C-alpha positions in Angstrom: 16.1 6.4 14.5 16.4 7.0 10.9 16.3 2.8 10.1 12.6 2.8 11.6 10.5 4.8 9.9 9.1 3.9 7.1 5.8 6.1 5.2 3.1 4.6 3.2 0.6 6.1 0.9 -1.4 5.5 -2.4 -2.1 5.4 -5.7 -4.5 4.9 -8.2 -4.0 2.1 -11.2 -5.3 3.2 -14.5 -5.9 1.3 -17.6 -6.6 4.8 -19.4 -3.4 6.6 -21.2 -5.3 9.3 -21.9 -6.9 10.5 -18.8 -4.0 9.3 -16.5 -2.6 11.8 -14.1 1.3 11.9 -13.0 1.5 10.5 -9.3 3.9 11.6 -6.5 6.0 8.2 -5.6 8.8 9.4 -3.9 11.3 12.1 -2.7 15.1 12.5 -2.7 18.4 14.1 -2.1 21.5 13.9 -3.5 24.7 15.6 -4.2 23.1 18.8 -3.4 19.3 18.3 -5.5 16.5 17.9 -4.3 13.8 16.2 -6.8 10.6 13.9 -7.1 9.7 11.1 -9.4 6.2 11.2 -10.4 4.7 7.8 -12.2 1.5 7.0 -14.0 1.0 3.5 -13.9 -1.5 2.2 -16.7 -3.2 -1.6 -16.5 -4.6 -3.7 -19.3 -6.8 -5.5 -16.7 -8.1 -4.5 -13.0 -10.7 -6.7 -11.0 -11.1 -5.8 -7.7 -8.8 -7.1 -6.2 -5.6 -8.0 -9.0 -4.6 -5.1 -11.5 -2.6 -7.1 -15.1 0.6 -4.6 -15.0 0.9 -3.1 -18.8 2.7 0.4 -19.0 4.9 2.7 -16.8 6.2 6.2 -17.7 8.4 7.8 -15.5 8.9 11.5 -14.6 11.9 13.0 -12.4 10.9 16.4 -11.8 13.8 19.0 -10.5 13.1 21.6 -7.1 16.6 22.5 -6.7 20.0 22.0 -8.6 22.8 21.1 -7.2 26.2 20.3 -8.6 25.0 17.1 -10.2 21.6 16.5 -12.9 19.9 13.2 -12.7 18.4 11.2 -14.8 17.2 7.2 -14.8 19.2 4.9 -16.2 18.0 1.8 -15.4 14.9 0.2 -14.8 14.2 -3.7 -13.5 11.2 -4.2 -15.3 10.2 -7.7 -13.7 8.2 -6.9 -10.4 9.4 -9.5 -7.9 7.5 -10.8 -4.5 9.5 -10.9 -2.0 8.5 -11.2 1.7 9.5 -8.1 4.4 10.1 -9.7 7.5 10.0 -6.2 8.9 6.3 -5.2 8.2 5.3 -8.7 8.2 4.1 -8.6 4.8 4.6 -9.5 0.6 6.1 -6.9 -1.7 6.6 -6.1 -5.0 10.3 -4.9 -6.1 10.5 -2.5 -8.4 14.1 -1.0 -8.9 14.6 2.3 -10.5 18.0 3.9 -11.0 19.4 7.0 -11.5 22.9 8.5 -12.7 24.6 11.8 -13.1 24.2 14.2 -16.1 21.6 11.8 -17.6 19.0 13.8 -19.5 16.3 10.7 -19.6 13.7 12.9 -16.4 11.1 11.6 -18.9 10.7 7.8 -20.2 7.8 6.3 -21.5 5.6 3.5 -21.8 7.9 0.7 -20.3 6.2 -2.5 -20.5 6.6 -4.2 -17.1 5.2 -7.8 -15.7 5.1 -9.7 -12.7 7.8 -12.3 -12.4 7.4 -15.9 -13.2 8.5 -17.8 -10.3 8.7 -14.6 -7.1 11.4 -15.2 -4.4 8.4 -15.4 -2.7 7.8 -18.9 -3.8 10.9 -19.7 -2.1 10.8 -18.2 1.8 9.8 -20.5 4.8 9.2 -17.8 7.5 6.3 -19.2 9.6 4.5 -16.0 9.4 4.4 -16.1 6.1 3.6 -19.9 5.9 0.8 -19.3 7.9 -0.9 -15.8 6.6 -0.2 -16.1 3.2 1.3 -18.4 1.5 -1.7 -20.5 0.3 -2.9 -17.4 -1.4 0.5 -16.8 -2.9 0.9 -20.3 -4.4 -2.9 -20.8 -5.5 -2.4 -17.0 -7.3 0.9 -18.2 -9.5 -0.4 -20.8 -10.0 -4.2 -19.9 -11.2 -5.0 -16.8 -14.1 -4.0 -14.0 -12.3 -0.3 -15.0 -12.1 0.7 -12.4 -14.2 -1.7 -10.0 -12.6 -0.3 -7.6 -9.5 -2.2 -8.5 -6.2 -3.4 -4.6 -5.2 -3.6 -5.6 -1.3 0.3 -6.1 -0.9 2.6 -2.9 -1.1 4.8 -2.0 -4.4 8.6 -0.9 -2.5 9.9 1.5 -4.8 14.0 1.0 -4.3 15.6 4.3 -6.4 19.4 3.6 -6.3 22.7 5.4 -7.9 25.3 4.5 -10.0 28.4 6.3 -11.3 27.2 8.9 -8.3 29.9 10.6 -5.4 30.3 8.2 -1.7 28.6 11.1 0.4 29.7 10.7 4.0 27.0 12.5 6.2 25.7 14.3 3.0 28.8 15.6 2.5 30.8 15.2 -0.7 34.3 15.5 -1.5 33.6 17.5 -4.6 37.9 18.7 -5.6 38.6 15.0 -5.0 35.3 13.6 -7.7 36.1 16.6 -10.1 40.4 16.6 -9.7 40.4 14.3 -13.4 44.4 15.9 -13.4 45.1 13.6 -10.9 43.4 10.1 -11.6 41.0 8.7 -14.1 37.7 9.5 -14.0 36.6 5.6 -13.7 39.1 5.6 -10.7 37.0 8.9 -8.6 33.9 7.7 -9.5 31.9 5.6 -6.6 28.9 3.7 -7.5 26.6 4.1 -4.2 22.9 2.3 -3.8 20.2 3.3 -1.7 19.1 -0.4 -0.7 19.7 -4.1 -2.1 16.6 -7.3 -0.6 18.0 -10.2 0.8 16.7 -12.8 -1.2 16.7 -15.1 1.5 14.8 -13.7 4.3 13.3 -11.0 2.5 14.8 -8.0 4.9 15.8 -5.1 3.2 19.5 -3.4 3.7 19.8 -0.2 3.7 21.9 2.9 5.3 19.6 5.1 4.2 16.5 5.8 5.4 13.7 3.1 5.6 11.6 2.6 1.9 8.8 3.9 0.8 5.9 1.6 0.3 3.1 2.7 -1.7 0.2 0.7 -2.3 -2.3 0.6 -5.5 -5.9 2.0 -5.2 
């Protein structure tokens, strides 16, 4: 059943660095650690339905310490736009990569932009064509091509690298730390929480369904 569960909530689009507040994005549990990710999303120009992304900052706060401590290792700073056939809506895709033993738990003022030729322009889904295509084509050929449409959701895709594989939330710590019998690069397994199929817009995951966020 968990693959059918989804979470939606909203965060405030802000345009003032001095008064912006940390806003909760999502919470994660990995390697017996429990932590939450917070963000400040600053926009240089905010209209009724559109906002131009400028600088995003992210904070990882650990509530329960596990065997491994995680930190930020990478961000895709170019926001792609997909058509998600599961929820039948366009979504922006923002990927955050975490890695163990990283000390970067606070990353500030990353420059973000909207992808100029997003994947959704190649979508042929009938519902997309009937309900969204004209508006999206007009946006990306007009004055708001560099803006984020606030009517569409953002999927915060948290993935992991250099992380031991989990089986029913049980980790083989013995093999993970047995560096005398194999090199660390052979023992460490890379896992990702989800990926987006660009051909269909479907989000493929073995874990819980994604968190969708709406700007207000």
